[in-house]
VEXVOVEX-820093 format. One record per residue (C-alpha): residue number from 0; residue in three letters; z, x, y. Coordinates in steps of 0.05 Angstrom, whole numbers, plus 32768, in hexadecimal, padded with zeros to 4 digits. Layout:
BEGIN
{rec NUM "Ala" {Z X Y}};
...
end
This chain:
BEGIN
{rec 0 "Met" {8000 8000 8000}};
{rec 1 "Leu" {7FE8 8021 8040}};
{rec 2 "Phe" {8018 801B 807B}};
{rec 3 "Gln" {7FF7 8007 80BD}};
{rec 4 "Ala" {801A 801B 80FE}};
{rec 5 "Ser" {7FF6 7FEB 812D}};
{rec 6 "Pro" {800A 7FA1 812F}};
{rec 7 "Leu" {7FC4 7F8A 811D}};
{rec 8 "Gly" {7FBF 7FBC 80E5}};
{rec 9 "Leu" {8003 7FA7 80CB}};
{rec 10 "Leu" {7FEF 7F5E 80CB}};
{rec 11 "Ala" {7FAE 7F6E 80A8}};
{rec 12 "Ser" {7FD2 7F94 8072}};
{rec 13 "Leu" {8002 7F5B 8061}};
{rec 14 "Gly" {7FFB 7F35 8021}};
{rec 15 "Ser" {7FE4 7EEC 801D}};
{rec 16 "Val" {802B 7ED2 8015}};
{rec 17 "Ser" {8044 7EF7 8052}};
{rec 18 "Lys" {8008 7EDE 807A}};
{rec 19 "Ala" {8015 7E97 8065}};
{rec 20 "Val" {805F 7E9D 807A}};
{rec 21 "Leu" {804A 7EBA 80BE}};
{rec 22 "Leu" {8019 7E81 80C8}};
{rec 23 "Val" {8051 7E4E 80BC}};
{rec 24 "Leu" {807F 7E73 80EC}};
{rec 25 "Phe" {8047 7E76 811F}};
{rec 26 "Phe" {803F 7E2B 811B}};
{rec 27 "Phe" {808A 7E20 8126}};
{rec 28 "Ser" {808A 7E51 8160}};
{rec 29 "Val" {804F 7E31 8184}};
{rec 30 "Ile" {806B 7DEA 817D}};
{rec 31 "Ser" {80B1 7E02 8192}};
{rec 32 "Trp" {8098 7E24 81D1}};
{rec 33 "Gly" {806F 7DE6 81E2}};
{rec 34 "Ile" {80AD 7DBB 81DC}};
{rec 35 "Ile" {80D7 7DED 8204}};
{rec 36 "Leu" {80A6 7DED 823E}};
{rec 37 "Tyr" {809E 7DA1 823B}};
{rec 38 "Lys" {80E9 7D94 823A}};
{rec 39 "Trp" {80F5 7DC6 8272}};
{rec 40 "Trp" {80C2 7DA2 829E}};
{rec 41 "Thr" {80DF 7D5E 828B}};
{rec 42 "Phe" {8127 7D70 829B}};
{rec 43 "Arg" {8111 7D90 82DC}};
{rec 44 "Ala" {80ED 7D50 82F1}};
{rec 45 "Leu" {8127 7D25 82D9}};
{rec 46 "Asp" {815A 7D4B 8303}};
{rec 47 "Arg" {812C 7D48 8340}};
{rec 48 "Glu" {8123 7CFD 833B}};
{rec 49 "Asp" {816D 7CF2 832C}};
{rec 50 "Arg" {8181 7D18 836B}};
{rec 51 "Arg" {814F 7CF0 8394}};
{rec 52 "Phe" {816A 7CAF 837A}};
{rec 53 "Leu" {81B3 7CC1 8383}};
{rec 54 "Ser" {81A4 7CD7 83CA}};
{rec 55 "Ala" {8180 7C95 83D9}};
{rec 56 "Tyr" {81B8 7C6D 83B9}};
{rec 57 "Ala" {81ED 7C91 83E2}};
{rec 58 "Ser" {81C7 7C88 8424}};
{rec 59 "Thr" {81BE 7C3C 8421}};
{rec 60 "Gln" {81E0 7BFE 8406}};
{rec 61 "Asp" {81A0 7BD4 8405}};
{rec 62 "Tyr" {8198 7BCD 83BA}};
{rec 63 "Asp" {8156 7BA7 83C0}};
{rec 64 "Glu" {8138 7BE0 83E7}};
{rec 65 "Ile" {8152 7C13 83B5}};
{rec 66 "Arg" {8136 7BEB 837C}};
{rec 67 "Arg" {80F0 7BEB 839B}};
{rec 68 "His" {80F0 7C36 83A1}};
{rec 69 "Val" {8111 7C4B 835F}};
{rec 70 "Arg" {80DC 7C2A 8333}};
{rec 71 "Arg" {80B3 7C69 833F}};
{rec 72 "Met" {80ED 7C94 8324}};
{rec 73 "Ala" {80E2 7C87 82DA}};
{rec 74 "Leu" {8102 7CC8 82C4}};
{rec 75 "Ser" {8144 7CBE 82E9}};
{rec 76 "Pro" {817B 7CA4 82BB}};
{rec 77 "Ser" {81A6 7C8D 82F5}};
{rec 78 "Ala" {816B 7C66 8312}};
{rec 79 "Thr" {8160 7C46 82CE}};
{rec 80 "Ile" {81A9 7C30 82CB}};
{rec 81 "Phe" {81A5 7C14 8311}};
{rec 82 "Leu" {8166 7BEC 8301}};
{rec 83 "Gly" {8184 7BD3 82C0}};
{rec 84 "Leu" {81C2 7BB9 82E3}};
{rec 85 "Met" {819D 7B9B 831E}};
{rec 86 "Asp" {816B 7B78 82F0}};
{rec 87 "Arg" {81A5 7B56 82CF}};
{rec 88 "Val" {81D1 7B48 830B}};
{rec 89 "Ala" {8199 7B31 833A}};
{rec 90 "Pro" {8154 7B2F 8318}};
{rec 91 "Glu" {811A 7B34 8348}};
{rec 92 "Gly" {80FE 7AF0 8358}};
{rec 93 "Asn" {813D 7ACB 8341}};
{rec 94 "Gly" {816A 7AD8 837D}};
{rec 95 "Asp" {81B0 7AE3 8365}};
{rec 96 "Arg" {81A7 7ABA 8325}};
{rec 97 "Phe" {81B6 7ADE 82E4}};
{rec 98 "Asp" {818F 7ACA 82A6}};
{rec 99 "Gly" {81B1 7AF0 826E}};
{rec 100 "Gly" {8190 7B2E 8250}};
{rec 101 "Ile" {8177 7B50 8212}};
{rec 102 "Leu" {81BD 7B66 81FE}};
{rec 103 "Asp" {81DA 7B20 8205}};
{rec 104 "Pro" {81A2 7AEE 81F9}};
{rec 105 "Gly" {81D2 7AB4 81ED}};
{rec 106 "Ala" {81F6 7ABD 822F}};
{rec 107 "Glu" {81FD 7A81 825D}};
{rec 108 "Pro" {81DB 7A86 82A2}};
{rec 109 "Gly" {820B 7AA2 82D5}};
{rec 110 "Ala" {8229 7AE3 82ED}};
{rec 111 "Pro" {822A 7B18 82B6}};
{rec 112 "Ser" {826F 7B2E 82A0}};
{rec 113 "Ser" {8288 7B75 82AA}};
{rec 114 "Gln" {828B 7B7E 825F}};
{rec 115 "Tyr" {8242 7B6C 8259}};
{rec 116 "Leu" {822D 7B9C 8290}};
{rec 117 "Asp" {8256 7BD3 826F}};
{rec 118 "Arg" {822D 7BC7 822F}};
{rec 119 "Val" {81ED 7BC8 8258}};
{rec 120 "Val" {8200 7C0C 8276}};
{rec 121 "Ala" {8213 7C27 8231}};
{rec 122 "His" {81D1 7C0F 8214}};
{rec 123 "Ile" {81A8 7C2F 824B}};
{rec 124 "Met" {81D0 7C6F 8245}};
{rec 125 "Gln" {81C1 7C73 81FA}};
{rec 126 "Asp" {8177 7C66 8207}};
{rec 127 "Gln" {8174 7C9C 823C}};
{rec 128 "Met" {8197 7CCE 820F}};
{rec 129 "Ala" {8166 7CBE 81D7}};
{rec 130 "Lys" {812B 7CCB 8206}};
{rec 131 "Gln" {8149 7D0D 821D}};
{rec 132 "Glu" {8154 7D24 81D6}};
{rec 133 "Val" {810C 7D19 81C1}};
{rec 134 "Tyr" {80EF 7D56 819D}};
{rec 135 "Leu" {8131 7D7B 819D}};
{rec 136 "Pro" {813B 7D71 8152}};
{rec 137 "Phe" {80FC 7D9A 8147}};
{rec 138 "Leu" {811C 7DD4 816E}};
{rec 139 "Ala" {815B 7DCD 8144}};
{rec 140 "Thr" {8131 7DCC 8104}};
{rec 141 "Thr" {810A 7E09 811B}};
{rec 142 "Gly" {814A 7E30 812A}};
{rec 143 "Asn" {8167 7E1F 80E6}};
{rec 144 "Ile" {812E 7E29 80B6}};
{rec 145 "Thr" {8100 7E5F 80D3}};
{rec 146 "Pro" {8130 7E99 80C4}};
{rec 147 "Phe" {8130 7E82 807B}};
{rec 148 "Ile" {80E5 7E7B 807A}};
{rec 149 "Gly" {80E1 7EC3 8095}};
{rec 150 "Leu" {8113 7EDA 8061}};
{rec 151 "Leu" {80EA 7EB8 802A}};
{rec 152 "Gly" {80AD 7EDE 8042}};
{rec 153 "Thr" {80D4 7F1F 8041}};
{rec 154 "Val" {80EF 7F14 7FFB}};
{rec 155 "Leu" {80AA 7F04 7FE0}};
{rec 156 "Gly" {808D 7F40 8005}};
{rec 157 "Ile" {80C1 7F6F 7FE8}};
{rec 158 "Ile" {80B3 7F53 7FA2}};
{rec 159 "Asp" {8069 7F60 7FAC}};
{rec 160 "Ala" {8078 7FA6 7FC8}};
{rec 161 "Phe" {80A3 7FB9 7F8B}};
{rec 162 "Arg" {806E 7F9E 7F5C}};
{rec 163 "Glu" {803B 7FCB 7F7C}};
{rec 164 "Ile" {806B 8006 7F7A}};
{rec 165 "Gly" {8074 7FFA 7F30}};
{rec 166 "Ala" {802A 7FF9 7F26}};
{rec 167 "Gln" {8023 803C 7F4B}};
{rec 168 "Gly" {805C 805A 7F22}};
{rec 169 "Thr" {8080 807A 7F5D}};
{rec 170 "Ala" {80C0 8067 7F84}};
{rec 171 "Ser" {80BE 8099 7FBD}};
{rec 172 "Ile" {80D0 8085 8005}};
{rec 173 "Ala" {8088 808D 8018}};
{rec 174 "Ala" {8075 8059 7FE5}};
{rec 175 "Val" {80AF 8028 7FF1}};
{rec 176 "Ala" {80B4 8029 803D}};
{rec 177 "Pro" {8070 800A 804F}};
{rec 178 "Gly" {8079 7FCE 8021}};
{rec 179 "Val" {80C0 7FC0 8039}};
{rec 180 "Ala" {80AD 7FC8 8082}};
{rec 181 "Glu" {8074 7F97 807A}};
{rec 182 "Ala" {80A1 7F66 8055}};
{rec 183 "Leu" {80D4 7F68 808D}};
{rec 184 "Val" {80A0 7F50 80BF}};
{rec 185 "Ala" {80AB 7F09 80A5}};
{rec 186 "Thr" {80F6 7F0D 80B3}};
{rec 187 "Ala" {80E9 7F27 80F9}};
{rec 188 "Ala" {80B7 7EF0 8106}};
{rec 189 "Gly" {80E8 7EBB 80EE}};
{rec 190 "Leu" {811E 7ED5 811D}};
{rec 191 "Phe" {80ED 7ED8 8158}};
{rec 192 "Thr" {80DC 7E8F 814A}};
{rec 193 "Ala" {8123 7E77 8140}};
{rec 194 "Ile" {8147 7E99 817A}};
{rec 195 "Pro" {8121 7E78 81B4}};
{rec 196 "Ala" {8126 7E34 8191}};
{rec 197 "Val" {8171 7E39 8188}};
{rec 198 "Ile" {817C 7E51 81D0}};
{rec 199 "Ala" {8150 7E19 81EC}};
{rec 200 "Tyr" {8171 7DE4 81BF}};
{rec 201 "Asn" {81B7 7DF6 81D8}};
{rec 202 "Tyr" {819F 7DFA 8220}};
{rec 203 "Phe" {817F 7DB5 821E}};
{rec 204 "Leu" {81BC 7D97 81FD}};
{rec 205 "Ala" {81E6 7DB2 8236}};
{rec 206 "Arg" {81B5 7D93 8268}};
{rec 207 "Ile" {81BA 7D50 8244}};
{rec 208 "Arg" {8206 7D51 8246}};
{rec 209 "Lys" {8205 7D62 8290}};
{rec 210 "Thr" {81D3 7D2A 829E}};
{rec 211 "Thr" {81FC 7CF9 8274}};
{rec 212 "Phe" {823D 7D08 829A}};
{rec 213 "Arg" {8219 7CFF 82DD}};
{rec 214 "Thr" {81F9 7CBD 82C6}};
{rec 215 "Glu" {823A 7CA2 82AA}};
{rec 216 "Ala" {825D 7CB0 82EC}};
{rec 217 "Phe" {8226 7C8C 8312}};
{rec 218 "Gly" {822A 7C51 82E2}};
{rec 219 "Ile" {8274 7C49 82EF}};
{rec 220 "Glu" {826A 7C4D 833A}};
{rec 221 "Cys" {8230 7C1B 8338}};
{rec 222 "Leu" {8257 7BE9 830E}};
{rec 223 "Asn" {8291 7BEE 833F}};
{rec 224 "Ala" {8262 7BE3 837A}};
{rec 225 "Leu" {8243 7BA6 835A}};
{rec 226 "Gln" {8285 7B82 834F}};
{rec 227 "Pro" {8284 7B5F 8394}};
{rec 228 "Arg" {823D 7B48 8386}};
{rec 229 "Leu" {8251 7B2C 8342}};
{rec 230 "Lys" {8289 7B05 8364}};
{rec 231 "Gln" {8258 7AE8 8396}};
{rec 232 "Val" {822A 7AD1 835E}};
{rec 233 "Ser" {8264 7AB2 8338}};
{rec 234 "Thr" {827A 7A8C 8377}};
{rec 235 "Arg" {8234 7A6F 8380}};
{rec 236 "Glu" {822F 7A56 8338}};
end
């Protein structure tokens, strides 16, 4: 087995099993980096829209005006909670009349209860978290299995190297080292694939927790601010 010093020469000298393992790892790496870049852009846009909405919400108490503007902020979790609550407290076109909702289809017309709105917020929060976690399981899977795929390629490569050494009838360092070095390429490739995926997965989980805490705080504040409006609706019924 001839040892090749250059990367291209090393790849060309690999066996079919090692090449197949590297192809699988290349697939995982490309998909992982695509997800990393996509999620990075998504979270950046989400934070930008969330800051815009919270700034608009803090600067005015005209909920109808806020509702007209935030429909363009589809990525903001806080804006989604605000719209979800307003659509149930005072649906557009129905004045202050409340018509029940998807979480309580048997509710009688009237002002929604605080317990119902709490469930609405919890439902929206879970939906937002599910959207933010999209594709993250693939990063977790990549971080968990690609080192083992690389190790499998290394083991098979070493087996092939020792079989060739046996056929040559010599066990010198010059004969053993090239085969072992080429086999270890699969392990290195597995680690290069797994490390960025694990780092990105943990980073995005931290971003999701931070966004969740911020959105929960806004939900509590929004529910508290809507209490006077709920009392007005109850009085009119």
